[in-house]
N, C-alpha and C positions, 0 to 999 in steps of 0.2 A: 646505401641500397639492400634489399633484403628480398628475398624468394618467401611465397608461402603459398600451400596447397592446402588441400582438404577433398576428403571423398565420404561420401554419405551413399550408402548402399539402398537403395530401396526392395531390390530382391534378395533375400537370405539366402538363397542359393549361392552366390558371389560371396560371402563372408570370408570363406577357408582361402580366400584370391586376397583379402583386403590388404594385405601385407606387401605381400609382392608386386600389386600396383602403386601402393605406397609409396614403395622403394624407388621404381621407377619415376616418379612425380617429383619425389624431393631430389635423388641424384639430377635431373633434368635442371634443377635451379642451382647447382653447385656456382657457376658465373655468378650469381647475385647475392651467393653467400657462403665462402670459403671459410671463415674463421670459426663457426660452430654451428650445430644442426639439432634439432630435436622435433619429437612428434608426441603427441597422445594418440592412446587409443583406448576405443570403447568395446570392451570384452570380457568373457571370464565372471557375468555377474556373481557377487556373492549373497548368501544369507542375508533377510531382514535383520537377523541378531548380529551381524558382523561388519566392519568395514576393513577396505585396503588403502593400503599407504605406500606410496613408490617415493624411497629414503635417498639419499646419495652423501656419500662422502669421498674425498679426493686416494683414498689410500684404498686399493684394490684389494687389498687383505685386512680392510676393515672389520671388526670382532661382531659382525652381522649376529651370529646365534648367539654368543653370550648376551647381545643387548636384549633380543627377543626372549632368552630365557627370563631376564631380568624380570622385562614387561610382564612376562605370564604370571610370575610370583606375586609381583606387587600389583599386578590388576585383578588375580583370580583368573584370567583367559588364557584363551587356547591361542597360541600365535603360529601359523604357519610361516615359513621362510621361504623364498624365490628369490636367491642372487644370481644379477645379470651384469658383470664386469663391476662397476663401482656402485649401481644403484643394486637395489633392494625392493621387493615387495612382501610388506608383511601384511596377512589377512588376521586381523585379531576379532576375537567374539567379544566385543565391547563397541560403546559408543565412539565414534568419531573423535567429539571434542574431547572425551578423557584420555584417548588415544594419543592425541595431538600436543597437550598438555603435559603428558607426561614424557614422552619426548623432549621437548623443551626444557622440561625441569633438569632431567636426567642427562640428558644427553646433547646439550646445545649446538655442540661442533658437527652435527646432522641436519643438513639439509631434507625438507620436506617439499619433494618436487609436486606431489600430487594426492589425492585423496578422495574417498567416496564409497561408494560399491559397484562400479562400473569403470571406472576410467584408471591409464596408468599413462605416465608419462616419464621419458627419456630422452635426456639430453646431453650434449658434451660437446670439448671442443672438436677441431678437425672437420674433415670434410665429409659432405652428407654421405658418402659412400661408404667413409670407414665407419660412423657412427650406426648406419644400416647395418655393416658385417659385425660392429661390436654388441649388438644389442638383439640379432637376428630378428631386425624388423620383417623380413622377407618370409617369416613362416608367420608370423600373427594371423589370426582371425579376428573379426568383428564386425560390429554393426556401422559402424564412422570411426576417421582419424582426421587427424590437422597437424599440418608439419610447416617447420619454420629453419629456412637457411641464412645465417645474420655475416652480414657484412658490419660490422660496428662503427658507430659515427656516434653516438653519446655515450657512451661508456665503455668499461674495460672489456676485454673478451676473455670471460668466463665460463666455467659451467654454469655458474648462477645467473650470469648474465643473458644466456641462452633462452629461447622460446621453446614450448610455449610457456607463459605464467599462468597459475592456478590461484585461485584466490576465493573460491565456494566448495563446496562440494559438488564433483563429476563436472567443474565448469573450466575451462581454461580456454586462453585467446593468445592469436599469434598476429602479429602486427610487422607492416611494411609502412614507414613513414615518421614522424617526427612530430612530437605534439609541443607547442609553445608555451602553454600554460600549465604545465604539468606539476612545478614547484607551488602554485597556489592549490591547485586539486589535492596535491599532498597534504598540505597542512587543513583542508578541509576534511579528508578521509582519515588524518590524525585524531582530530576533534570527533570522529564517529566511531574510534574505536581499533581501527585499521592498523597494521603493524606491517613496515618494509625490511623486505630482505637485500632488496638493490637499491641504485639509483637512478634505476631505469626508469624513463618515460612510458614503456608499453606494459610494468608493472603496476603503473598510477592506473593506466587504462584498462587493466584488468579488473583492480579493486574497485574502481569508479562503476563497473557496469555490474559486479557484484553486489554492489550496495544498493546499487537501484533494483534489483532482483529480490535483494533481502527488505527491500520497501517496499515490495509487494508488485514491482512492476511485470509484466509479461516480458518474455525475452524481445521482441518487436518493440513493447515502450522502451525496455532498457537503452536498446541500441537509438531510437529515436530521441530519445533524452542525452544520448550521448553527442547527437548532431550539435544541440543547442549549446552546450555544455565544454566541447573538447577543442581546442584551438589547435588548427595546423592541418599539416598532410598525412592522411593514414587509408589504408586498406585492412579492413580488420576481419579475419575469421574466426568465429567462437564456435567451440563445441560445449555440449551441454549433454546431461544424461541422455535425454530421446530426442533430440534435436543438433542443427546445424546452421550457420547463420554467416552471411557477409554482407558486410557495410562500407562504403567510399565514402570521403567526404564531398563537402558540394563541390568541389571543383576538379575533385579524382583524377589528380596528375598521377597518381601512383597505379601502375597498371593493374589490370584484373580480368580475366577472361572466366567464363562456366560452360559447361557444356551437360547437357542433362538428355538422358535417355528414358526407358518404362523401367531400365535397371539400377539406374546411379545419376546422381548429380556431381560432377568437380569441378575444382576451382583452382586455378594458377596463378600467378604472374604472369606466364607468358604461355602460349598453347603449347610451346614444346613440350613443356608436361603433362599435357593431355594428349598429345599424338598418338601413343601407344596406347591407348586403352579400349577395351573391346568395344566395338561398335560405333567408336566415336566418329565415323566418316558419316553416321546416322544421325548423330545429335544434334538436337538443337544448340546452337554455338551464339553466346551472344557477350558483349561487354557491358556489367554491371552498371546502371545509370548512378549517377553523382546522387549521394542523400537518399537512395533508396535501401530501404530495408529488406534483406532476401535471407527468409528463412525456410526450415524444412524440418520435419517432425516423423519420429518414427511410429505414433500415436494415430 
């Protein structure tokens, strides 16, 4: 059992409040996921000539500035560094693929949690309230964010196994449920060049959707393909650079509720995580239907 939340702001005036509302939503899912928690937030876009990566190392005193200096010299790039606990955001004047390859070649002990031009990912072991405080989530602004609280059933309790999972630029996934055919899908994705960092079935789902998007599918088309190819019970919430999506399997045994106003769309595993949102008493509230793709876009 896990808890998932998502908040997509239609009204730009609410963007300074994104982190505060998301924090309340995430902490509301504590009983569904006390092992670990994580978020992906879409904010602070970088220039077209830059990319930004969220990186993790378990040592809170890891030598990030030395790594950034070495990267800058090797790639002839400017590297800005923002440390948050055992995570760091590198903003680099280079292309994303080059930077990711350099990290894997020179510092394989570092985990890449998220990458792109807009998204940052923070996840860790501990109660949701502890993670919120550790990474100053309440102070974050942005257009949209998703979050997850985990009660491990399929794999180990580690920071790496926590959600969200990133599988493409500015794209990530949170998942409540379990997949029964993830081993076969993992083999299928391996043949298409995907590398896995965990044995978590949710990482398989994230990379599956990334594969479909890379093949040219739109976000709704990629999710619809998942209804055909993913066996199991699931509720997914996905974030992309300009979008937000929710999908439940055909049986829909994993709970989910949506609330929509003129100002926002919010999703959670249970209504208690939506109850404190502004204007929720006037929101349209519904349970997403089985096997129906729901998407919203900033465009």
